VOLODREN-61115 format. One record per residue: x, y, z of N, C-alpha, C, O, CB in turn. Coordinates in pm, 1 decimal. Glycine has a CB too. Layout:
N
atom nxx X nyy Y nzz Z caxx X cayy Y cazz Z cxx X cyy Y czz Z oxx X oyy Y ozz Z cbxx X cbyy Y cbzz Z
...
***
This chain:
95
atom nxx -5646.7 nyy -9303.9 nzz 2140.1 caxx -5614.0 cayy -9352.2 cazz 2265.5 cxx -5719.9 cyy -9304.7 czz 2365.3 oxx -5775.8 oyy -9197.1 ozz 2344.3 cbxx -5475.4 cbyy -9308.9 cbzz 2303.4
atom nxx -5750.9 nyy -9378.5 nzz 2472.9 caxx -5883.4 cayy -9314.2 cazz 2571.2 cxx -5815.2 cyy -9412.3 czz 2694.4 oxx -5741.0 oyy -9510.5 ozz 2695.9 cbxx -6097.8 cbyy -9358.9 cbzz 2510.3
atom nxx -5876.4 nyy -9337.2 nzz 2785.2 caxx -5839.0 cayy -9399.1 cazz 2910.1 cxx -5949.3 cyy -9499.4 czz 2963.5 oxx -6062.8 oyy -9502.9 ozz 2915.9 cbxx -5811.9 cbyy -9287.9 cbzz 3013.8
atom nxx -5901.3 nyy -9589.7 nzz 3078.0 caxx -6021.3 cayy -9716.3 cazz 3089.3 cxx -6044.3 cyy -9668.8 czz 3201.0 oxx -5961.2 oyy -9595.6 ozz 3254.8 cbxx -5991.6 cbyy -9890.6 cbzz 3085.6
atom nxx -6205.8 nyy -9711.7 nzz 3281.8 caxx -6239.2 cayy -9713.6 cazz 3391.7 cxx -6237.7 cyy -9900.0 czz 3458.2 oxx -6315.9 oyy -9990.5 ozz 3429.1 cbxx -6377.7 cbyy -9627.8 cbzz 3381.9
atom nxx -6145.9 nyy -9902.0 nzz 3530.3 caxx -6142.2 cayy -10021.2 cazz 3623.8 cxx -6201.0 cyy -10024.0 czz 3754.1 oxx -6252.2 oyy -9933.3 ozz 3819.6 cbxx -6019.4 cbyy -10052.7 cbzz 3647.4
atom nxx -6182.5 nyy -10155.1 nzz 3781.3 caxx -6266.3 cayy -10173.2 cazz 3927.1 cxx -6147.0 cyy -10218.8 czz 4024.3 oxx -6051.9 oyy -10281.0 ozz 3977.0 cbxx -6406.9 cbyy -10307.8 cbzz 3922.6
atom nxx -6153.5 nyy -10185.1 nzz 4168.2 caxx -6058.8 cayy -10211.7 cazz 4215.2 cxx -6000.9 cyy -10350.0 czz 4250.9 oxx -5887.7 oyy -10379.3 ozz 4289.4 cbxx -6068.7 cbyy -10148.1 cbzz 4289.8
atom nxx -6105.0 nyy -10424.3 nzz 4228.7 caxx -6029.4 cayy -10590.5 cazz 4196.3 cxx -5910.0 cyy -10628.1 czz 4093.6 oxx -5815.5 oyy -10706.7 ozz 4099.7 cbxx -6143.4 cbyy -10687.2 cbzz 4134.4
atom nxx -5963.9 nyy -10523.2 nzz 3982.3 caxx -5881.3 cayy -10543.1 cazz 3858.4 cxx -5724.8 cyy -10474.1 czz 3885.8 oxx -5639.3 oyy -10486.6 ozz 3798.1 cbxx -5965.7 cbyy -10465.4 cbzz 3721.8
atom nxx -5698.9 nyy -10412.1 nzz 3993.9 caxx -5567.7 cayy -10311.9 cazz 3983.6 cxx -5459.4 cyy -10416.2 czz 4041.9 oxx -5340.6 oyy -10385.5 ozz 4032.4 cbxx -5579.5 cbyy -10147.3 cbzz 4089.3
atom nxx -5493.6 nyy -10530.5 nzz 4098.0 caxx -5407.8 cayy -10626.0 cazz 4159.6 cxx -5331.1 cyy -10707.8 czz 4008.7 oxx -5214.8 oyy -10744.2 ozz 3991.3 cbxx -5513.7 cbyy -10739.0 cbzz 4274.3
atom nxx -5422.0 nyy -10713.6 nzz 3939.7 caxx -5389.5 cayy -10778.7 cazz 3820.4 cxx -5293.4 cyy -10706.4 czz 3724.6 oxx -5195.2 oyy -10753.2 ozz 3666.9 cbxx -5509.6 cbyy -10806.1 cbzz 3754.3
atom nxx -5353.5 nyy -10557.9 nzz 3719.9 caxx -5258.3 cayy -10464.4 cazz 3642.5 cxx -5133.3 cyy -10431.8 czz 3726.6 oxx -5029.9 oyy -10404.8 ozz 3665.5 cbxx -5332.3 cbyy -10325.9 cbzz 3602.9
atom nxx -5133.5 nyy -10432.0 nzz 3848.6 caxx -4980.3 cayy -10411.1 cazz 3916.8 cxx -4911.7 cyy -10551.3 czz 3877.4 oxx -4789.5 oyy -10544.2 ozz 3890.0 cbxx -4981.2 cbyy -10385.7 cbzz 4110.4
atom nxx -4939.2 nyy -10627.0 nzz 3850.7 caxx -4819.5 cayy -10727.4 cazz 3796.8 cxx -4710.8 cyy -10671.5 czz 3685.6 oxx -4593.5 oyy -10703.2 ozz 3666.3 cbxx -4893.0 cbyy -10858.1 cbzz 3723.7
atom nxx -4790.7 nyy -10582.4 nzz 3624.9 caxx -4693.8 cayy -10528.0 cazz 3516.7 cxx -4612.8 cyy -10431.1 czz 3562.5 oxx -4674.5 oyy -10338.2 ozz 3614.7 cbxx -4758.2 cbyy -10472.4 cbzz 3401.3
atom nxx -4457.2 nyy -10417.1 nzz 3560.6 caxx -4387.5 cayy -10382.4 cazz 3597.3 cxx -4378.2 cyy -10203.8 czz 3592.1 oxx -4326.2 oyy -10117.0 ozz 3662.1 cbxx -4313.7 cbyy -10463.3 cbzz 3550.3
atom nxx -4441.2 nyy -10206.9 nzz 3496.2 caxx -4473.1 cayy -10051.2 cazz 3400.3 cxx -4579.0 cyy -9976.1 czz 3480.3 oxx -4614.6 oyy -9858.4 ozz 3474.3 cbxx -4548.4 cbyy -10077.3 cbzz 3220.5
atom nxx -4619.1 nyy -10076.6 nzz 3556.2 caxx -4759.3 cayy -9985.6 cazz 3649.0 cxx -4752.8 cyy -9912.3 czz 3737.5 oxx -4666.2 oyy -9954.7 ozz 3814.1 cbxx -4849.7 cbyy -10049.5 cbzz 3717.1
atom nxx -4803.3 nyy -9807.4 nzz 3779.7 caxx -4794.1 cayy -9706.5 cazz 3874.8 cxx -4890.9 cyy -9688.9 czz 3943.1 oxx -4974.2 oyy -9635.3 ozz 3870.1 cbxx -4766.9 cbyy -9601.5 cbzz 3834.0
atom nxx -4931.9 nyy -9702.5 nzz 4044.6 caxx -5058.1 cayy -9672.3 cazz 4113.3 cxx -5056.4 cyy -9525.0 czz 4197.9 oxx -4969.5 oyy -9505.1 ozz 4282.8 cbxx -5086.6 cbyy -9797.7 cbzz 4215.1
atom nxx -5148.0 nyy -9435.7 nzz 4170.8 caxx -5138.2 cayy -9320.8 cazz 4210.8 cxx -5268.6 cyy -9286.9 czz 4286.4 oxx -5377.6 oyy -9284.6 ozz 4229.2 cbxx -5104.7 cbyy -9239.2 cbzz 4103.4
atom nxx -5249.2 nyy -9256.2 nzz 4440.3 caxx -5331.7 cayy -9196.5 cazz 4484.8 cxx -5343.1 cyy -9033.3 czz 4515.1 oxx -5260.3 oyy -8974.6 ozz 4584.8 cbxx -5340.4 cbyy -9262.4 cbzz 4568.3
atom nxx -5465.1 nyy -8963.7 nzz 4448.8 caxx -5477.3 cayy -8840.2 cazz 4434.3 cxx -5533.7 cyy -8750.1 czz 4577.6 oxx -5535.7 oyy -8632.8 ozz 4615.0 cbxx -5564.3 cbyy -8833.8 cbzz 4314.3
atom nxx -5573.0 nyy -8873.4 nzz 4624.4 caxx -5653.8 cayy -8765.7 cazz 4787.4 cxx -5553.0 cyy -8715.7 czz 4860.7 oxx -5433.6 oyy -8745.4 ozz 4857.9 cbxx -5752.7 cbyy -8861.7 cbzz 4927.0
atom nxx -5619.3 nyy -8625.9 nzz 4936.4 caxx -5487.5 cayy -8509.1 cazz 5022.8 cxx -5404.7 cyy -8583.6 czz 5100.6 oxx -5448.5 oyy -8686.1 ozz 5152.7 cbxx -5547.8 cbyy -8384.4 cbzz 5143.3
atom nxx -5276.6 nyy -8544.1 nzz 5119.4 caxx -5169.3 cayy -8609.1 cazz 5168.7 cxx -5214.4 cyy -8676.8 czz 5307.7 oxx -5217.6 oyy -8798.4 ozz 5326.9 cbxx -5050.8 cbyy -8509.5 cbzz 5181.0
atom nxx -5242.3 nyy -8595.7 nzz 5384.2 caxx -5276.3 cayy -8649.2 cazz 5523.7 cxx -5357.6 cyy -8775.7 czz 5495.8 oxx -5316.7 oyy -8875.7 ozz 5554.9 cbxx -5363.2 cbyy -8539.6 cbzz 5618.4
atom nxx -5458.1 nyy -8790.1 nzz 5422.2 caxx -5566.5 cayy -8915.7 cazz 5410.2 cxx -5475.4 cyy -9056.6 czz 5350.7 oxx -5493.3 oyy -9174.6 ozz 5380.9 cbxx -5711.0 cbyy -8866.9 cbzz 5280.0
atom nxx -5373.6 nyy -8997.4 nzz 5256.6 caxx -5277.0 cayy -9081.7 cazz 5217.4 cxx -5159.6 cyy -9097.3 czz 5330.9 oxx -5071.8 oyy -9177.7 ozz 5299.5 cbxx -5226.3 cbyy -9030.3 cbzz 5084.9
atom nxx -5149.0 nyy -9051.9 nzz 5420.5 caxx -5041.6 cayy -9082.2 cazz 5508.3 cxx -5139.8 cyy -9152.4 czz 5666.5 oxx -5085.1 oyy -9187.3 ozz 5771.1 cbxx -4935.5 cbyy -8912.1 cbzz 5533.9
atom nxx -5260.1 nyy -9155.4 nzz 5644.1 caxx -5338.7 cayy -9260.7 cazz 5735.0 cxx -5328.1 cyy -9373.8 czz 5703.5 oxx -5294.3 oyy -9464.5 ozz 5779.6 cbxx -5468.3 cbyy -9250.5 cbzz 5745.4
atom nxx -5365.1 nyy -9388.5 nzz 5545.4 caxx -5382.6 cayy -9515.1 cazz 5511.9 cxx -5387.9 cyy -9518.3 czz 5364.9 oxx -5425.3 oyy -9415.6 ozz 5308.2 cbxx -5497.5 cbyy -9571.3 cbzz 5575.9
atom nxx -5356.7 nyy -9618.5 nzz 5297.0 caxx -5377.9 cayy -9626.9 cazz 5131.2 cxx -5329.0 cyy -9755.6 czz 5085.0 oxx -5258.9 oyy -9833.4 ozz 5149.7 cbxx -5294.3 cbyy -9509.0 cbzz 5043.7
atom nxx -5372.7 nyy -9770.6 nzz 4967.3 caxx -5329.1 cayy -9885.9 cazz 4898.3 cxx -5204.4 cyy -9916.6 czz 4897.7 oxx -5118.5 oyy -9831.8 ozz 4873.5 cbxx -5359.8 cbyy -9884.8 cbzz 4783.4
atom nxx -5173.9 nyy -10051.2 nzz 4926.2 caxx -5015.0 cayy -10121.4 cazz 4918.0 cxx -4927.2 cyy -10049.6 czz 4811.4 oxx -5004.1 oyy -9968.5 ozz 4759.8 cbxx -5019.3 cbyy -10294.6 cbzz 4868.5
atom nxx -4864.4 nyy -10043.6 nzz 4781.0 caxx -4778.2 cayy -10001.0 cazz 4656.9 cxx -4819.2 cyy -9847.6 czz 4578.3 oxx -4770.0 oyy -9808.7 ozz 4472.3 cbxx -4798.5 cbyy -10128.9 cbzz 4541.6
atom nxx -4919.2 nyy -9776.6 nzz 4659.1 caxx -4953.5 cayy -9684.6 cazz 4589.9 cxx -4832.1 cyy -9555.6 czz 4630.6 oxx -4751.4 oyy -9549.4 ozz 4723.3 cbxx -5112.6 cbyy -9661.2 cbzz 4619.5
atom nxx -4860.1 nyy -9465.0 nzz 4521.8 caxx -4754.8 cayy -9335.2 cazz 4517.6 cxx -4890.8 cyy -9223.4 czz 4549.6 oxx -5007.8 oyy -9220.8 ozz 4511.4 cbxx -4648.4 cbyy -9305.7 cbzz 4326.4
atom nxx -4808.9 nyy -9137.3 nzz 4638.1 caxx -4898.0 cayy -8990.1 cazz 4637.3 cxx -4868.8 cyy -8896.9 czz 4539.2 oxx -4755.4 oyy -8885.8 ozz 4492.5 cbxx -4880.6 cbyy -8905.8 cbzz 4763.3
atom nxx -4959.8 nyy -8831.3 nzz 4505.6 caxx -4963.5 cayy -8724.9 cazz 4403.0 cxx -5063.7 cyy -8613.9 czz 4431.2 oxx -5169.2 oyy -8667.6 ozz 4464.8 cbxx -4995.2 cbyy -8784.9 cbzz 4269.7
atom nxx -5074.2 nyy -8484.7 nzz 4431.6 caxx -5180.3 cayy -8413.0 cazz 4486.1 cxx -5219.0 cyy -8366.3 czz 4322.9 oxx -5146.5 oyy -8338.3 ozz 4227.5 cbxx -5136.5 cbyy -8284.4 cbzz 4618.1
atom nxx -5345.7 nyy -8371.1 nzz 4336.7 caxx -5431.5 cayy -8337.0 cazz 4198.6 cxx -5381.4 cyy -8226.2 czz 4153.0 oxx -5346.2 oyy -8231.0 ozz 4035.2 cbxx -5587.3 cbyy -8314.5 cbzz 4210.0
atom nxx -5363.7 nyy -8106.8 nzz 4219.8 caxx -5315.3 cayy -8001.2 cazz 4129.6 cxx -5144.1 cyy -7992.6 czz 4091.6 oxx -5087.3 oyy -7889.1 ozz 4056.5 cbxx -5361.6 cbyy -7866.5 cbzz 4201.7
atom nxx -5095.0 nyy -8093.9 nzz 4103.9 caxx -4940.6 cayy -8076.7 cazz 4058.6 cxx -4892.7 cyy -8225.4 czz 3985.2 oxx -4781.0 oyy -8250.9 ozz 3940.2 cbxx -4832.2 cbyy -8039.9 cbzz 4211.2
atom nxx -5022.7 nyy -8321.8 nzz 3988.3 caxx -4961.5 cayy -8476.9 cazz 3936.8 cxx -4936.1 cyy -8445.2 czz 3763.6 oxx -4866.1 oyy -8528.2 ozz 3705.6 cbxx -5106.7 cbyy -8636.3 cbzz 3966.9
atom nxx -4984.0 nyy -8342.9 nzz 3691.6 caxx -4929.2 cayy -8319.0 cazz 3568.3 cxx -4799.6 cyy -8317.1 czz 3562.0 oxx -4731.3 oyy -8376.3 ozz 3478.5 cbxx -4968.8 cbyy -8215.4 cbzz 3519.0
atom nxx -4754.2 nyy -8235.7 nzz 3667.3 caxx -4602.1 cayy -8197.9 cazz 3649.8 cxx -4499.0 cyy -8328.5 czz 3718.0 oxx -4377.5 oyy -8341.5 ozz 3703.4 cbxx -4573.2 cbyy -8034.8 cbzz 3741.3
atom nxx -4591.1 nyy -8413.1 nzz 3792.8 caxx -4514.5 cayy -8519.5 cazz 3834.2 cxx -4519.4 cyy -8651.5 czz 3758.8 oxx -4421.1 oyy -8724.7 ozz 3746.8 cbxx -4546.9 cbyy -8541.2 cbzz 3960.5
atom nxx -4626.7 nyy -8674.7 nzz 3714.0 caxx -4623.4 cayy -8800.0 cazz 3630.1 cxx -4510.5 cyy -8806.5 czz 3484.4 oxx -4473.8 oyy -8913.9 ozz 3436.7 cbxx -4785.8 cbyy -8815.3 cbzz 3578.9
atom nxx -4471.5 nyy -8683.5 nzz 3434.4 caxx -4357.4 cayy -8689.8 cazz 3327.9 cxx -4237.1 cyy -8740.5 czz 3373.6 oxx -4151.4 oyy -8764.3 ozz 3288.4 cbxx -4324.5 cbyy -8560.9 cbzz 3271.9
atom nxx -4206.8 nyy -8767.2 nzz 3516.8 caxx -4130.4 cayy -8869.3 cazz 3558.7 cxx -4100.6 cyy -8986.5 czz 3500.9 oxx -3986.0 oyy -9028.4 ozz 3484.9 cbxx -4166.1 cbyy -8897.0 cbzz 3648.1
atom nxx -4207.2 nyy -9045.5 nzz 3466.3 caxx -4255.6 cayy -9193.7 cazz 3403.7 cxx -4245.0 cyy -9204.6 czz 3250.9 oxx -4292.5 oyy -9127.6 ozz 3167.5 cbxx -4416.7 cbyy -9225.2 cbzz 3438.6
atom nxx -4189.1 nyy -9291.1 nzz 3235.9 caxx -4175.1 cayy -9326.5 cazz 3096.9 cxx -4301.1 cyy -9316.1 czz 3051.9 oxx -4387.9 oyy -9296.7 ozz 3137.0 cbxx -4116.8 cbyy -9457.9 cbzz 3067.5
atom nxx -4343.8 nyy -9327.0 nzz 2899.9 caxx -4461.7 cayy -9308.9 cazz 2841.1 cxx -4514.9 cyy -9450.9 czz 2790.0 oxx -4604.5 oyy -9460.7 ozz 2706.2 cbxx -4445.8 cbyy -9205.0 cbzz 2732.1
atom nxx -4444.7 nyy -9569.3 nzz 2854.6 caxx -4459.8 cayy -9715.4 cazz 2834.0 cxx -4563.9 cyy -9754.9 czz 2976.4 oxx -4646.4 oyy -9846.2 ozz 2981.2 cbxx -4286.3 cbyy -9801.9 cbzz 2830.5
atom nxx -4529.6 nyy -9654.2 nzz 3087.4 caxx -4609.4 cayy -9691.8 cazz 3203.8 cxx -4741.4 cyy -9686.8 czz 3200.0 oxx -4791.6 oyy -9612.7 ozz 3115.5 cbxx -4580.9 cbyy -9624.7 cbzz 3303.2
atom nxx -4818.8 nyy -9755.0 nzz 3279.5 caxx -4958.5 cayy -9778.0 cazz 3297.9 cxx -4986.1 cyy -9683.7 czz 3438.6 oxx -4944.6 oyy -9703.6 ozz 3552.8 cbxx -4993.8 cbyy -9953.5 cbzz 3312.7
atom nxx -5054.5 nyy -9596.3 nzz 3396.6 caxx -5075.7 cayy -9496.2 cazz 3541.8 cxx -5211.5 cyy -9545.2 czz 3574.8 oxx -5289.7 oyy -9546.6 ozz 3479.6 cbxx -5075.0 cbyy -9302.2 cbzz 3521.1
atom nxx -5257.2 nyy -9586.5 nzz 3691.7 caxx -5364.4 cayy -9649.9 cazz 3744.8 cxx -5386.7 cyy -9509.5 czz 3893.9 oxx -5320.4 oyy -9485.2 ozz 3994.7 cbxx -5314.7 cbyy -9848.0 cbzz 3790.3
atom nxx -5520.9 nyy -9444.7 nzz 3830.2 caxx -5535.6 cayy -9328.9 cazz 3941.9 cxx -5682.6 cyy -9354.7 czz 4010.1 oxx -5786.6 oyy -9376.9 ozz 3948.1 cbxx -5527.3 cbyy -9159.5 cbzz 3867.2
atom nxx -5664.4 nyy -9345.4 nzz 4171.1 caxx -5775.2 cayy -9335.1 cazz 4247.4 cxx -5756.5 cyy -9217.7 czz 4339.1 oxx -5655.9 oyy -9163.7 ozz 4385.2 cbxx -5801.8 cbyy -9460.2 cbzz 4318.1
atom nxx -5897.2 nyy -9193.4 nzz 4351.9 caxx -5890.6 cayy -9074.6 cazz 4491.7 cxx -5989.3 cyy -9100.3 czz 4582.7 oxx -6001.4 oyy -9218.3 ozz 4615.7 cbxx -5917.5 cbyy -8909.3 cbzz 4454.4
atom nxx -6080.0 nyy -9001.3 nzz 4643.0 caxx -6162.2 cayy -9034.8 cazz 4737.2 cxx -6274.1 cyy -9131.3 czz 4688.8 oxx -6297.8 oyy -9238.4 ozz 4744.7 cbxx -6210.9 cbyy -8916.9 cbzz 4792.5
atom nxx -6336.4 nyy -9087.5 nzz 4587.0 caxx -6475.4 cayy -9124.2 cazz 4522.8 cxx -6447.7 cyy -9208.1 czz 4383.5 oxx -6486.9 oyy -9319.7 ozz 4349.7 cbxx -6567.8 cbyy -8976.6 cbzz 4487.7
atom nxx -6363.3 nyy -9109.4 nzz 4314.4 caxx -6373.4 cayy -9148.1 cazz 4172.9 cxx -6345.0 cyy -9034.5 czz 4066.5 oxx -6270.2 oyy -9045.6 ozz 3969.4 cbxx -6512.1 cbyy -9201.9 cbzz 4150.4
atom nxx -6425.4 nyy -8912.9 nzz 4105.9 caxx -6427.2 cayy -8817.3 cazz 4021.4 cxx -6285.6 cyy -8750.1 czz 3974.5 oxx -6257.3 oyy -8722.3 ozz 3857.9 cbxx -6511.8 cbyy -8729.2 cbzz 4078.4
atom nxx -6207.4 nyy -8731.0 nzz 4082.0 caxx -6075.0 cayy -8678.4 cazz 4030.5 cxx -5980.4 cyy -8755.2 czz 3966.6 oxx -5893.6 oyy -8698.7 ozz 3900.1 cbxx -6008.3 cbyy -8627.7 cbzz 4124.1
atom nxx -5984.2 nyy -8925.7 nzz 3980.2 caxx -5914.4 cayy -8985.0 cazz 3917.6 cxx -5958.7 cyy -9019.4 czz 3790.9 oxx -5881.6 oyy -9083.6 ozz 3719.6 cbxx -5882.1 cbyy -9067.9 cbzz 3979.9
atom nxx -6083.4 nyy -8984.7 nzz 3743.7 caxx -6149.6 cayy -8993.5 cazz 3578.6 cxx -6061.9 cyy -8853.6 czz 3536.0 oxx -5977.5 oyy -8859.2 ozz 3446.5 cbxx -6371.3 cbyy -8973.4 cbzz 3557.4
atom nxx -6086.9 nyy -8745.4 nzz 3599.5 caxx -5999.9 cayy -8636.4 cazz 3535.0 cxx -5875.7 cyy -8656.1 czz 3516.3 oxx -5823.3 oyy -8616.4 ozz 3412.2 cbxx -5998.5 cbyy -8526.7 cbzz 3597.3
atom nxx -5795.0 nyy -8728.9 nzz 3624.6 caxx -5648.7 cayy -8726.9 cazz 3619.8 cxx -5639.2 cyy -8826.1 czz 3519.3 oxx -5559.4 oyy -8775.3 ozz 3440.6 cbxx -5566.8 cbyy -8757.5 cbzz 3756.0
atom nxx -5670.1 nyy -8931.5 nzz 3475.5 caxx -5654.1 cayy -9028.9 cazz 3397.7 cxx -5708.4 cyy -8967.0 czz 3211.7 oxx -5654.8 oyy -9002.1 ozz 3106.6 cbxx -5749.3 cbyy -9159.7 cbzz 3479.0
atom nxx -5809.9 nyy -8883.8 nzz 3225.7 caxx -5820.0 cayy -8831.2 cazz 3107.7 cxx -5738.1 cyy -8734.4 czz 3074.9 oxx -5740.9 oyy -8702.4 ozz 2956.1 cbxx -5926.5 cbyy -8795.6 cbzz 3089.2
atom nxx -5663.7 nyy -8675.9 nzz 3146.1 caxx -5545.2 cayy -8549.8 cazz 3136.7 cxx -5413.1 cyy -8651.7 czz 3070.3 oxx -5357.8 oyy -8639.2 ozz 2961.1 cbxx -5495.0 cbyy -8461.6 cbzz 3334.7
atom nxx -5391.0 nyy -8738.1 nzz 3161.6 caxx -5263.4 cayy -8830.2 cazz 3144.2 cxx -5294.5 cyy -8921.2 czz 3015.5 oxx -5198.7 oyy -8977.3 ozz 2962.4 cbxx -5234.0 cbyy -8932.2 cbzz 3288.2
atom nxx -5426.1 nyy -8939.2 nzz 2961.4 caxx -5423.3 cayy -9013.0 cazz 2847.7 cxx -5401.0 cyy -8898.9 czz 2734.9 oxx -5371.3 oyy -8931.4 ozz 2620.0 cbxx -5557.9 cbyy -9103.7 cbzz 2832.7
atom nxx -5415.3 nyy -8775.8 nzz 2769.8 caxx -5412.9 cayy -8683.1 cazz 2659.7 cxx -5264.6 cyy -8637.9 czz 2648.2 oxx -5210.1 oyy -8571.2 ozz 2560.3 cbxx -5514.4 cbyy -8559.9 cbzz 2682.8
atom nxx -5216.4 nyy -8691.5 nzz 2758.6 caxx -5046.9 cayy -8670.0 cazz 2741.7 cxx -4934.7 cyy -8754.3 czz 2711.8 oxx -4812.8 oyy -8737.1 ozz 2709.7 cbxx -4999.3 cbyy -8630.8 cbzz 2845.6
atom nxx -5050.2 nyy -8898.2 nzz 2678.0 caxx -4974.3 cayy -9000.1 cazz 2602.4 cxx -4972.6 cyy -9109.2 czz 2664.4 oxx -4942.4 oyy -9207.3 ozz 2596.5 cbxx -4847.2 cbyy -8970.7 cbzz 2573.2
atom nxx -5002.0 nyy -9129.9 nzz 2804.6 caxx -5007.0 cayy -9206.7 cazz 2893.4 cxx -5111.9 cyy -9319.7 czz 2892.1 oxx -5226.6 oyy -9286.7 ozz 2862.0 cbxx -5012.2 cbyy -9135.0 cbzz 2988.0
atom nxx -5089.3 nyy -9436.3 nzz 2918.3 caxx -5199.8 cayy -9548.1 cazz 2915.5 cxx -5236.4 cyy -9519.3 czz 3051.7 oxx -5157.3 oyy -9545.5 ozz 3142.2 cbxx -5154.4 cbyy -9715.4 cbzz 2882.7
atom nxx -5358.9 nyy -9463.3 nzz 3076.9 caxx -5426.2 cayy -9422.2 cazz 3191.1 cxx -5535.7 cyy -9551.9 czz 3240.1 oxx -5590.5 oyy -9623.1 ozz 3156.0 cbxx -5503.1 cbyy -9275.2 cbzz 3152.4
atom nxx -5553.3 nyy -9566.0 nzz 3363.7 caxx -5670.1 cayy -9600.8 cazz 3429.4 cxx -5724.3 cyy -9527.4 czz 3520.5 oxx -5649.9 oyy -9439.2 ozz 3563.4 cbxx -5660.5 cbyy -9701.5 cbzz 3478.4
atom nxx -5851.4 nyy -9533.8 nzz 3575.5 caxx -5905.6 cayy -9487.3 cazz 3679.7 cxx -6017.6 cyy -9560.7 czz 3757.7 oxx -6122.0 oyy -9603.1 ozz 3708.1 cbxx -5941.4 cbyy -9378.0 cbzz 3643.2
atom nxx -5977.1 nyy -9569.7 nzz 3897.3 caxx -6069.1 cayy -9693.7 cazz 3975.5 cxx -6210.1 cyy -9651.5 czz 3998.9 oxx -6220.3 oyy -9534.9 ozz 4037.0 cbxx -6009.0 cbyy -9735.3 cbzz 4131.7
atom nxx -6289.4 nyy -9698.8 nzz 3989.3 caxx -6418.9 cayy -9672.9 cazz 3990.4 cxx -6458.0 cyy -9656.9 czz 4152.4 oxx -6422.8 oyy -9746.0 ozz 4229.6 cbxx -6495.7 cbyy -9789.0 cbzz 3909.6
atom nxx -6524.5 nyy -9552.4 nzz 4196.7 caxx -6535.8 cayy -9587.5 cazz 4326.9 cxx -6406.3 cyy -9538.3 czz 4461.1 oxx -6407.1 oyy -9536.3 ozz 4584.2 cbxx -6547.4 cbyy -9741.0 cbzz 4305.1
atom nxx -6325.8 nyy -9510.9 nzz 4374.4 caxx -6218.1 cayy -9426.9 cazz 4439.6 cxx -6152.3 cyy -9545.0 czz 4550.6 oxx -6156.1 oyy -9666.0 ozz 4528.0 cbxx -6291.8 cbyy -9270.7 cbzz 4523.0
atom nxx -6085.7 nyy -9476.4 nzz 4687.0 caxx -6035.2 cayy -9556.9 cazz 4790.5 cxx -6113.0 cyy -9643.2 czz 4839.6 oxx -6060.0 oyy -9751.3 ozz 4865.2 cbxx -5993.5 cbyy -9494.7 cbzz 4884.6
atom nxx -6265.4 nyy -9628.3 nzz 4870.6 caxx -6353.3 cayy -9695.7 cazz 4950.0 cxx -6378.4 cyy -9838.7 czz 4863.9 oxx -6416.1 oyy -9941.0 ozz 4921.0 cbxx -6489.5 cbyy -9601.0 cbzz 4978.3
atom nxx -6351.9 nyy -9831.8 nzz 4716.1 caxx -6381.4 cayy -9953.3 cazz 4666.2 cxx -6282.9 cyy -10098.9 czz 4685.5 oxx -6305.8 oyy -10216.6 ozz 4657.4 cbxx -6395.3 cbyy -9918.1 cbzz 4532.5
atom nxx -6160.7 nyy -10027.9 nzz 4748.8 caxx -6044.7 cayy -10151.6 cazz 4778.4 cxx -6114.0 cyy -10205.3 czz 4920.2 oxx -6069.6 oyy -10311.9 ozz 4962.9 cbxx -5848.3 cbyy -10085.0 cbzz 4804.8
atom nxx -6189.7 nyy -10158.3 nzz 4974.9 caxx -6279.8 cayy -10242.5 cazz 5089.2 cxx -6161.4 cyy -10294.2 czz 5191.6 oxx -6190.3 oyy -10361.3 ozz 5290.6 cbxx -6379.1 cbyy -10394.9 cbzz 5013.5
***
């Protein structure tokens, strides 16, 4: 199993799956200012404890500011047994 790197346009298609969860890893103040519709917020330093509330059938789609943290999170979620995706380009890619 390995995580997948996707672009922002692909997120909409993945979100049609009721098991998909879009996760914003940016600081909470940035999330509160604006975020992608339907995204939930998780802190980078606690997301591993938070994602366990989701069933392993969930598709976890991570985005952050630029894409580096989302790749780390997707890799870790994949290691934990989740189907994980990382949005290349981060929040800015949603334009």
